[in-house]
N, C-alpha and C positions, 0 to 999 in steps of 0.2 A: 068447178072448185076455184080454177085458176081465176077464171071472171070475178068470181067474189072478191078474191084476193086483191086483186088488180084496181078494181071500182073502189072497194071499200077501204082498203090499206096503202094500196101504192099511190094511185092518183088522187083520189078525194078521201084523205084519211079522217074519218068523222070521230074518230076516237082521240084526236087532238083539239078538237073543237073546231070553230068558224075558219081560222086561218091555220091550217094545217101543213105540215110540210110535203112537199111534192116528193115522192120517191120512187117516181116513175124509172129512174135509172137504175133501181134496183130489180126490175121486171126478172129479167132472165135467171138471176140468183133465185130470186123468191120463187119463179114456178119451176126450177130444177129441185128445190126443196119440197114443193107439193107435190111434184110428180114421185119423187123419192117416198115421200111419206105414204102416197096413196099406194104405190107398188109394195112397201112393207105392209101397210094394212090389209091389201089383198092376200098377198103370201102368209100371212097369220092365218086371215079366215080359211085360206084353204087348206092350212096345216092342219086345223082342229076340225073343220067341218069335212072336207074331202080329202084324203092322205092321198089317197090311190092318184087321183089329180095332180096333187103336190108332188107327189115323186115322178110322174110321168113328165111335168115340167121340168125339173131339174134345175138347172142351172141358168135356162132361159128365161124363168120369171123375174130375177133379178137383174137380167140384161135390157130389161124394156123399159129403166131407168137412164139407160145410156144411149136409148133410142132416140136418135136425131127427129123421126119423124112425129113423133109425141110433142116433143118441144116445139117443132115447127108448126104443127097446127096450133098450137097455143098462141105461138108469136102472130102468126097471121090473123087468128081471131083479133087480137089486140090491134094490130096493123089497120085491119080494116073496120075496128069501131064497131064490131057486131054486139047487139043488146043479148041478154042471156039467153032466152028463146033460140036466136040465130046462132049463137056460141054452141049451144048443146046439138043442134042440128048440123051444123059444121063440124064438130068432133066426133059425132057417130057416122057422118057420110065419109068423114077422112077415114075413120077407123077401118069403115068398110073397103074403101078404095084400097088401104094399103093390105087387107086381107085378101083382096082379089089379085093384086100384084104379087104378094109372096105366093098365093095359091099358083097362080101362073107359072111365076119363075122356078117353082118346086118341081111343078110337073113336068115343065121343059127339060130342065134339069135331070130329072128322074127318067125321062125318057131319052135323051141324049146318053147317058151312062148306060141306059140297058140295051139300046139297039145300034147307036151311032158309032163308027170305027172312025177316030179322027186321028192324025199324027199325033205322036209322042209329045212334041212340042206343047200342043194344047188342050191336053188332059188335065182334068182338075181345074184349077181357078181359072186360067187362060180362056177355056170354053165358056166358063161361068162368066166372065168378064164380056166376052163377047155375045152372049145372050142377054146377058143386061143390056148392055147397048142396042142390041135389035128390038128389045120388049120396051127400052126407051122411046126409041123411033116408033115404035106402034103407039104407045100412050101419046106420043106429040100430036098423032092425028087427031085426037079428041079436042084437042086446043086449035082445031083448024089450021094448023101449020102455020100460026102467026107468031112464030118466034122473035122474029127482026121488026 
């Protein structure tokens, strides 16, 4: 959806005729509005069709709007000048990668809380931060350690 908004409303606004204004500077705001609208649509759909799932998701569904990973995937699509199919594939695989990272982080954190005895200063958020750093180092290995 963001690709369509970017191509036909922001960069090449055909609705204004041949020489329409280039509204590319409005990309971030437009993408945030599109993401918020889609999240609201999904929320209304779940509330009507699957109330149990809607109740289970609770406050987490509206938080998707403020998730920077969603906006980051959209902005990377624009930066890399992907066409429609490439944007869809990139979006789906980005979502699957994010799902994998969240699943791994939740699994490690649950295991840490259940079995590991750590110093009082590291309980809660500090050990989660250390875990996130270690997982980030692990994921950096996928890029071949070509950071610099």
